[in-house]
N, C-alpha and C positions, 0 to 999 in steps of 0.2 A: 455488564455480569448477569448471569443469573444469580438469585435472591434463593431458591430452594434448589439442593444439587438433585434431588427426586426429579425433575424435572430435566434433567441427562438422560435421565437410562427410559424414561418414556419414548424417546425420539429413538426406535429403531437402528439405523443407523451410526445413531450417535454412543451407543448403550453397545454395537456389538466394535464400534471404533477404543468403546472405552476399555471394553475386554481387551483386544487386542494389546494396546496399550499396559495392561496389567497385568498381560501373560509377561510381554519383554519383564518389565519391573522385576518383577520375580526370577524371572529368568536373568539378567543382569544384577540382583542382588544374588541370587545362589554360585554365579559366576564368581564375582568379590571373594567371598567368603572361604576360610578356610581353617583348618583345624577339627577335632577332633566331635564339635558339637555342627559344623558343616559337614558333615562326615555325616550323621544322623537325617542333619534337615536335608541334603541332596538324595540320601537313598532313598526316605518320606518323599519327594518328589515324584522319582524315581516309577517307586510303587505307585503314585496316584495316577501322574502320565500313563504312565504305560496300566495299568487296570479297564481300559477298555478303551478301543474307539470313540473320541469325543468324550470321556466322563469330564476329562480335566477343564474343557474349556465350555463348555455345562453351566458344571461347578461355578466356576468362574460367571458366568451368566443369571446365576442363580444369589452370586454374591453379591454384583455391583450395588444393585440397588440397597440392599441391607447395609453394607461399607459406607453408599453416600449417607442413609439414614443415622447412622452410627454418629458421621461425622457432620451433621445440619450445621449440630447449638454451637460447634467449634465454626464453622464458616460463620451460621450467621456473628459471632463474637468478630472474627476473625472482621467481616467487612464493618461492623460497629465502629472497634479499634481505631482500622487500614493501618497505613506502611505495613516495609516490608513484603514480604514472601509467604504462602501460608504452608509451606514448606518450612519455615523458622518459627515461625507460629506454632504450629505443628507437632515440633520440638523442645517448642518453651512446652508445651501441656502435656507434655507424653505423661507422665504418669496421672491423668486423668482419657487422653486419644487415647495408649494402650490397652489397658483393658476394655474400652468400647469397644476396642474393633476386633480384642479377641471373644468378645461375644458371638460376633460374629459366628467366628469358625466354631467355638466350644459349642455352637443351638445348634452348630448341621452337623459335627460328629456327634450329635448327641444323637441326632436324629437320625442320620445316618444307620441301612439296614445294607452295609459296606464293610464288612469284617474288616480286609486290607486295609480297608479307606484308613479306619477309624482307629486301628494298630497302629498305622503310621502315625492317625497324627499326636497320637498319647505318644508314643515315641520323644517327639519334638516338642509336647506343649509344655512342656517345665524349661523352657531355652526361648521359646514361640516371642518375649514380649521383647528380650537383646533385638531381634531381625527385627520384630518389625520397628521399633525403636530406630535401626538402625536405616532403615527406608523409610521411615515422614518426612524427610526431601523431596525425596521422589517422589510419592502417595504425594504431598503437597504441589508439587507441580504438575503432576497429574490430571490435577481436579483442578487448578485452575486454565491448566489447558483448554477444556472443555468449560468452565465456568468463565469465562470472557466475553 
């Protein structure tokens, strides 16, 4: 089992597979959402994915190492604690995990020069925590898939 999650992003083939799985995770989470806030998230996703060909995947390629870095302390603690799945562990620690993951997207939005992307992000940022929390079990499973 990998002890340092950043090692996963150092192998180009593994990183590419993680990015594809992350994209599938986001799309699955979006497909399961309904209501007004879901509509805003789906609209923001559409804006970002149709902004420029390849932009979204390029962004995921940048985000994956940063997300793995934010998850590293939790992964280390999970390995020491043992038992259960990493997704279950993340859910139990969601009050710490969610803000750590939001740091990545907040930093990217703050550094972006793409007005349409920043606007889309600002539209959904207020409800982002609950969407991240809902995805934590799947995110944990994704990490375990590659770290095992």
